[in-house]
C-alpha positions in Angstrom: -31.2 36.5 -162.3 -26.4 34.6 -172.3 -26.4 33.3 -175.8 -24.6 32.6 -179.1 -23.3 35.1 -181.6 -25.6 35.4 -184.6 -24.7 38.3 -186.9 -27.9 38.7 -188.8 -28.5 42.0 -190.6 -31.4 44.2 -189.5 -34.8 42.9 -190.6 -37.0 44.8 -193.0 -39.2 47.5 -191.6 -41.5 46.1 -188.9 -45.2 46.0 -189.0 -46.8 48.8 -187.1 -47.5 48.0 -183.5 -50.9 48.3 -181.9 -50.0 51.6 -180.4 -46.9 53.5 -179.2 -44.7 53.8 -176.2 -40.8 54.5 -175.7 -36.9 53.3 -175.0 -33.2 54.3 -175.8 -29.8 52.5 -175.4 -26.4 53.6 -176.6 -24.0 51.7 -178.9 -20.5 50.4 -178.3 -19.4 49.1 -181.7 -20.7 51.5 -184.3 -23.2 54.4 -184.2 -26.8 54.1 -185.3 -27.3 55.6 -188.6 -29.5 58.7 -188.9 -32.9 57.3 -190.1 -35.8 59.2 -191.5 -33.7 61.6 -193.6 -33.9 64.4 -191.1 -30.1 64.8 -191.1 -30.3 66.0 -187.5 -28.3 64.3 -184.8 -30.5 66.0 -182.2 -33.7 64.5 -183.7 -32.0 61.0 -183.7 -31.0 61.4 -180.0 -34.5 62.5 -179.1 -36.0 59.5 -180.9 -33.7 57.2 -179.0 -34.6 58.9 -175.7 -38.3 58.4 -176.4 -37.7 54.8 -177.4 -35.7 54.1 -174.3 -38.4 55.6 -172.1 -41.1 53.5 -173.7 -39.2 50.3 -173.2 -38.3 51.3 -169.6 -42.0 52.0 -168.8 -43.3 48.8 -170.4 -40.6 46.2 -169.9 -38.7 47.2 -166.7 -41.9 47.9 -164.7 -43.5 44.5 -165.4 -40.2 42.7 -165.1 -39.6 44.2 -161.6 -43.1 43.2 -160.5 -42.8 39.6 -161.8 -39.3 39.1 -160.3 -40.7 40.5 -157.0 -43.1 37.5 -156.8 -40.2 35.2 -156.1 -38.8 37.5 -153.4 -42.3 38.1 -152.1 -42.6 34.3 -151.7 -39.5 34.3 -149.6 -40.8 37.3 -147.6 -44.1 35.5 -146.9 -42.6 32.3 -145.8 -39.9 34.0 -143.7 -42.6 36.2 -142.0 -44.8 33.1 -141.5 -41.8 31.3 -139.9 -42.2 33.5 -136.8 -45.9 32.9 -136.6 -47.8 29.7 -135.8 -47.0 28.1 -139.2 -44.2 25.8 -137.9 -46.5 24.5 -135.1 -49.6 24.2 -137.3 -47.8 22.2 -140.0 -45.4 20.3 -137.9 -42.3 22.0 -139.4 -39.9 20.7 -136.7 -36.2 20.1 -137.0 -34.9 20.9 -140.5 -38.3 20.6 -142.2 -38.5 24.4 -142.7 -35.1 24.4 -144.5 -36.3 21.5 -146.6 -39.4 23.4 -147.6 -37.1 26.2 -148.8 -34.5 24.2 -150.6 -37.0 21.8 -152.4 -38.4 25.0 -154.1 -34.9 25.7 -155.3 -34.3 22.1 -156.5 -37.5 22.2 -158.6 -36.6 25.7 -159.9 -33.1 24.5 -161.0 -34.6 21.5 -162.8 -36.9 23.6 -165.0 -34.8 26.7 -165.6 -33.3 25.9 -169.0 -36.6 24.6 -170.6 -38.5 27.5 -169.1 -36.0 30.0 -170.4 -36.2 28.5 -173.9 -40.0 28.6 -173.7 -39.8 32.4 -173.6 -38.5 32.2 -177.1 -40.8 29.4 -178.2 -44.1 30.7 -177.0 -43.2 34.4 -176.7 -42.7 36.5 -173.5 -46.4 37.6 -173.2 -47.9 34.2 -173.3 -45.2 32.4 -171.2 -44.8 34.9 -168.4 -48.5 35.3 -168.1 -49.0 31.5 -167.9 -46.4 30.8 -165.2 -47.3 33.9 -163.1 -51.0 32.9 -163.1 -50.0 29.3 -162.2 -47.8 30.6 -159.4 -50.7 32.6 -158.0 -53.0 29.5 -158.0 -50.5 27.4 -156.2 -49.7 30.1 -153.6 -53.4 30.5 -153.0 -53.7 26.7 -152.4 -50.9 27.0 -149.8 -53.3 29.0 -147.6 -55.4 25.8 -147.0 -52.7 23.1 -146.5 -52.8 21.1 -143.2 -49.5 19.1 -143.1 -45.8 19.8 -143.9 -45.9 17.1 -146.6 -48.5 19.1 -148.5 -46.4 22.2 -148.1 -43.4 20.3 -149.6 -45.5 19.2 -152.6 -46.7 22.7 -153.3 -43.2 24.1 -153.0 -42.1 21.7 -155.7 -44.8 23.1 -158.0 -44.0 26.7 -157.1 -40.4 26.2 -158.0 -41.4 24.8 -161.4 -43.7 27.7 -162.2 -41.3 30.4 -161.1 -38.1 28.8 -162.7 -38.3 30.8 -165.8 -39.0 34.2 -164.4 -35.6 35.5 -163.5 -33.5 33.9 -166.3 -36.2 34.7 -168.8 -36.5 38.3 -167.9 -32.8 38.8 -167.7 -32.5 37.3 -171.2 -35.4 39.5 -172.5 -34.0 42.7 -171.0 -30.5 42.0 -172.4 -32.0 41.8 -175.9 -33.6 45.2 -175.7 -30.7 47.4 -174.5 -27.1 48.0 -175.6 -24.6 46.9 -173.1 -23.8 50.4 -171.8 -27.4 50.8 -170.6 -28.0 47.4 -169.1 -26.9 47.7 -165.4 -29.3 50.6 -164.8 -32.2 48.6 -166.3 -31.3 45.6 -164.1 -31.2 48.0 -161.2 -34.8 49.1 -162.1 -35.7 45.5 -161.9 -34.1 45.1 -158.5 -35.8 48.3 -157.2 -39.2 46.9 -158.1 -38.3 43.6 -156.3 -37.0 45.1 -153.1 -39.7 47.8 -152.7 -42.4 45.2 -153.2 -40.6 42.8 -150.8 -40.3 45.4 -148.2 -43.9 46.5 -148.5 -44.9 42.9 -148.4 -43.3 42.6 -145.0 -45.4 45.4 -143.7 -48.5 43.9 -145.3 -47.6 40.6 -143.7 -47.5 42.3 -140.4 -51.1 43.6 -141.0 -52.3 40.2 -142.2 -50.9 38.5 -139.2 -53.2 40.7 -137.1 -56.1 38.9 -138.7 -55.0 35.7 -136.9 -58.1 33.7 -135.9 -60.5 35.8 -138.0 -62.8 33.5 -140.0 -61.1 30.5 -138.4 -57.8 31.1 -140.3 -54.4 31.6 -138.9 -52.5 34.9 -139.7 -50.0 33.1 -142.0 -52.8 31.6 -144.1 -54.0 35.2 -144.9 -50.4 36.0 -146.1 -50.5 33.2 -148.7 -54.1 33.9 -149.6 -53.5 37.5 -150.4 -50.3 36.9 -152.3 -52.0 34.2 -154.3 -54.8 36.5 -155.3 -52.5 39.3 -156.2 -50.3 37.0 -158.3 -53.3 35.7 -160.3 -54.3 39.3 -161.1 -50.8 40.1 -162.1 -50.7 37.0 -164.4 -53.7 38.2 -166.3 -52.3 41.8 -166.6 -49.0 40.4 -167.8 -50.5 39.1 -171.0 -51.4 42.6 -172.1 -48.5 44.5 -170.5 -45.4 42.4 -171.3 -43.6 43.1 -174.6 -42.1 40.7 -177.1 -38.5 40.6 -178.4 -37.3 43.7 -180.4 -37.7 42.1 -183.8 -41.2 41.0 -182.8 -42.2 44.2 -181.0 -45.2 44.6 -183.4 -46.8 41.6 -181.7 -47.0 43.6 -178.4 -50.2 45.5 -177.5 -50.0 49.3 -177.8 -46.2 49.6 -177.9 -43.9 50.8 -180.7 -44.4 52.3 -184.1 -42.8 50.7 -187.1 -40.0 53.4 -187.1 -39.4 52.9 -183.4 -39.1 49.1 -183.8 -36.7 49.6 -186.7 -34.5 51.9 -184.5 -34.7 49.4 -181.6 -33.4 46.6 -183.8 -30.7 48.8 -185.4 -29.4 49.9 -182.0 -28.8 46.3 -180.9 -27.3 45.2 -184.2 -24.9 48.2 -183.9 -23.9 47.2 -180.4 -23.4 43.5 -180.9 -25.2 42.3 -184.1 -27.3 39.6 -182.4 -30.9 40.6 -182.7 -32.1 37.7 -184.8 -31.6 34.2 -183.3 -30.1 31.4 -185.4 -32.4 28.5 -186.1 -32.6 26.5 -182.8 -30.8 23.2 -182.3 -29.6 21.5 -179.2 -26.1 21.4 -180.7 -26.1 25.2 -181.2 -27.3 25.6 -177.6 -24.9 23.3 -175.8 -21.8 24.3 -177.8 -21.6 27.3 -175.5 -21.0 25.0 -172.6 -17.4 25.1 -173.6 -17.1 28.8 -172.6 -15.4 29.0 -169.2 -16.7 32.5 -168.6 -20.2 31.2 -168.2 -19.2 29.1 -165.2 -17.3 31.9 -163.7 -20.4 34.1 -163.9 -22.5 31.2 -162.5 -20.2 30.6 -159.5 -20.5 34.3 -158.6 -24.3 34.1 -158.7 -24.0 31.0 -156.5 -21.9 33.0 -153.9 -24.3 35.9 -154.0 -27.5 33.9 -153.6 -25.8 31.9 -150.8 -26.0 35.2 -148.8 -29.2 36.7 -150.2 -31.2 33.5 -149.4 -30.0 33.3 -145.9 -30.9 37.0 -145.3 -34.2 37.2 -147.2 -35.6 33.9 -145.7 -34.2 34.2 -142.3 -33.9 37.9 -141.4 -37.1 37.9 -139.3 -35.9 34.9 -137.5 -32.5 36.6 -136.9 -34.3 39.7 -135.6 -36.4 37.6 -133.3 -34.1 35.0 -131.9 -30.8 36.8 -132.6 -31.7 40.4 -131.6 -34.5 39.7 -129.2 -37.4 41.4 -131.0 -41.0 40.2 -130.7 -42.8 38.4 -133.5 -44.5 41.5 -134.9 -41.4 43.7 -134.4 -39.4 41.1 -136.4 -41.8 41.2 -139.3 -41.9 45.0 -139.3 -38.1 45.5 -138.9 -37.6 43.2 -141.9 -38.7 46.0 -144.3 -36.3 49.0 -143.7 -33.1 47.3 -145.0 -34.9 46.6 -148.3 -36.1 50.2 -148.7 -32.5 51.3 -148.0 -31.2 49.0 -150.7 -32.9 51.1 -153.4 -30.3 53.8 -152.8 -27.1 51.8 -153.4 -28.5 49.7 -156.2 -29.4 52.8 -158.2 -26.3 54.8 -157.4 -23.9 52.0 -158.2 -25.7 51.0 -161.4 -25.8 54.6 -162.7 -22.1 54.9 -162.0 -21.4 51.5 -163.7 -23.3 52.5 -166.8 -21.8 56.0 -166.9 -18.2 54.8 -166.8 -18.9 51.4 -168.5 -17.4 49.4 -165.7 -18.8 46.3 -163.9 -16.0 44.6 -162.0 -15.0 47.6 -159.7 -18.7 48.0 -158.8 -19.0 44.3 -157.9 -15.8 44.5 -155.8 -17.1 47.7 -153.9 -20.4 46.0 -153.2 -18.7 42.9 -152.0 -16.5 44.8 -149.6 -19.7 46.6 -148.3 -21.3 43.3 -147.7 -18.3 41.9 -145.8 -18.4 45.0 -143.5 -22.1 44.5 -143.0 -21.7 40.9 -141.9 -18.7 41.8 -139.7 -21.1 44.2 -137.8 -23.9 41.7 -137.7 -21.7 39.0 -136.4 -19.3 40.7 -134.0 -20.7 44.0 -132.8 -22.0 44.0 -129.3 -24.8 46.6 -129.6 -28.1 45.4 -131.2 -28.5 48.7 -133.1 -25.1 48.3 -134.7 -25.9 44.7 -135.6 -29.2 45.8 -137.2 -27.3 48.5 -139.1 -25.1 45.7 -140.5 -28.2 44.1 -142.1 -28.7 47.4 -144.0 -25.2 47.3 -145.4 -25.4 43.6 -146.3 -28.8 43.9 -147.9 -27.9 47.0 -149.9 -24.7 45.3 -151.1 -26.2 42.1 -152.2 -29.2 43.7 -154.0 -26.7 46.1 -155.8 -24.6 43.1 -156.9 -27.7 41.4 -158.4 -27.8 44.3 -160.9 -24.0 44.5 -161.3 -23.5 40.7 -161.9 -26.5 40.6 -164.3 -24.9 43.3 -166.4 -21.5 41.8 -166.1 -22.5 38.5 -167.7 -24.9 40.1 -170.2 -22.2 42.6 -171.4 -19.6 39.9 -172.0 -21.4 37.4 -174.3 -23.2 37.7 -177.6 -25.7 35.7 -179.5 -29.3 34.8 -178.8 -28.8 31.1 -177.8 -25.7 31.8 -175.9 -27.6 34.4 -174.0 -30.4 31.9 -173.2 -27.9 29.2 -172.2 -26.0 31.6 -169.9 -29.1 32.9 -168.3 -30.3 29.4 -167.5 -26.9 28.2 -166.3 -26.3 31.3 -164.1 -29.8 31.0 -162.6 -29.3 27.3 -161.9 -26.1 27.9 -159.9 -27.9 30.9 -158.3 -30.5 28.4 -157.2 -27.9 26.0 -155.9 -26.6 28.9 -153.8 -30.1 29.3 -152.5 -30.1 25.6 -151.4 -26.8 26.2 -149.5 -28.1 29.5 -148.1 -31.1 27.8 -146.6 -28.9 25.7 -144.4 -26.2 28.2 -143.2 -28.5 30.0 -140.8 -28.8 27.5 -137.9 -31.3 28.3 -135.2 -29.2 26.5 -132.6 -26.4 29.1 -133.2 -28.6 32.1 -132.2 -28.0 34.8 -131.4 -24.7 35.1 -133.3 -25.1 32.7 -136.1 -21.3 32.2 -136.7 -21.7 29.7 -139.6 -23.8 32.2 -141.6 -21.5 35.0 -140.8 -18.2 33.3 -141.8 -19.7 31.6 -144.9 -21.1 35.0 -146.1 -17.8 36.8 -145.6 -15.8 34.0 -147.2 -18.1 33.8 -150.2 -17.6 37.4 -151.0 -13.8 37.3 -150.6 -13.9 34.5 -153.2 -16.2 36.7 -155.5 -13.6 39.5 -155.3 -10.9 37.1 -156.4 -13.0 35.8 -159.4 -13.7 39.4 -160.6 -10.0 40.2 -160.4 -9.1 37.2 -162.5 -11.8 38.1 -165.0 -10.6 41.7 -165.2 -7.1 40.5 -166.0 -8.3 38.1 -168.7 -10.7 40.7 -170.3 -8.0 43.4 -170.3 -5.5 41.2 -172.3 -8.2 39.8 -174.6 -9.2 43.4 -175.5 -5.6 44.2 -176.1 -5.3 41.3 -178.6 -8.5 42.4 -180.3 -7.3 46.0 -180.6 -4.2 44.7 -182.3 -6.2 42.7 -184.7 -5.0 39.3 -183.4 -8.3 38.1 -182.1 -12.0 38.4 -182.8 -14.0 38.3 -179.5 -17.2 36.3 -179.3 -17.2 35.9 -183.1 -18.2 39.5 -183.5 -16.0 42.0 -185.3 -15.4 45.1 -183.1 -16.8 43.5 -179.9 -14.8 44.3 -176.7 -15.3 42.9 -173.2 -16.6 45.2 -170.4 -14.3 45.3 -167.4 
């Protein structure tokens, strides 16, 4: 892990794209007209199915890979934390936590401008640039000698990766009708967690190279991730797609008819394909919407937990559960592979029944149960099982919360403002999360356990309040007494 309501009519037929691929979302406000004169609803449905598949294959795949780089960074530094890295760089006391939260501070500072840059420079150019830069800086980390150098590079890493999650959340939300979005955010999460889990296994292998060529094992971890990121940055320029109204600028993507259908689907759902002319006043007017801060607080609470788990799980396994260095790195992977199951199932359910709040509450309860097991069970196997429940729940809630906020706002600039605000508070949660796992509290980590449980009780309360508000707002809209988000026919998703 968001804009203002512009109600522009569909643009004229798009220029043919440089090739063809496929996507398909459904509409909430009004059906898409039958185009092409076939008079066949079946043909229209088939065209939408092919369109949806194309967009899934092009956008969701590369989005998952790019978002995984941020998680992969957390995987590398958490794996490196149980190697010789702290000793080699003098990361004593709270310096390791500082190295984590300084990344987040930098990311928060650059999130809004980096998200706006996606619109200004286009997704292909901007995502390729920041991913390539991330790779170069990560590669340089393999050769640092002091903790001060690490802090400096973490600041640069945060700046380069600041636009990835909010920018991709924004871009995905512009391509799909609201009823299809949670599953697409789930695809993004699946890509992230699979790569993160596999990265843990790769880190185990790289750590076995310790001493080869005069390099410590943790240096190989950063070296390999840096090289991979550089290659992905180059590929991104050709693989990434533009916004729906500019799809013809993408390489080998949609035909003119497919682009016209993609634009029509979004305008039928919420009438906000084309952005208004940019101005800071039009951007910041959305700061008056209290919903945005409610969404942002929930992301803060979620990342509070996810940061503590993703950065510190190997340390918890080693000092909390008594596993060896290599065992801790290897056992970091299975909870993330497991997370694929609940994130897909809960997202498919959410899209099928068009609900978000109940899914978030279910995932929050699952996370609370997981932390209760991790914190209070006596058997190590049961405590380890708790990490599965907690990891699956927080990964599932990334997709659910992303869809929840994207479904309940309209307009391009409001979408951008919300994505940046939500991700900034999400980053602040990362700062807090980097401090709640205290090594001196091993093996039970009571601060992390109680803060994680309390944060998700609060999240359940916020969702309940939103659900009450959305329900009554929809009732007023149904009776004709209120127009929601400035769009006739728009209804909030509960």
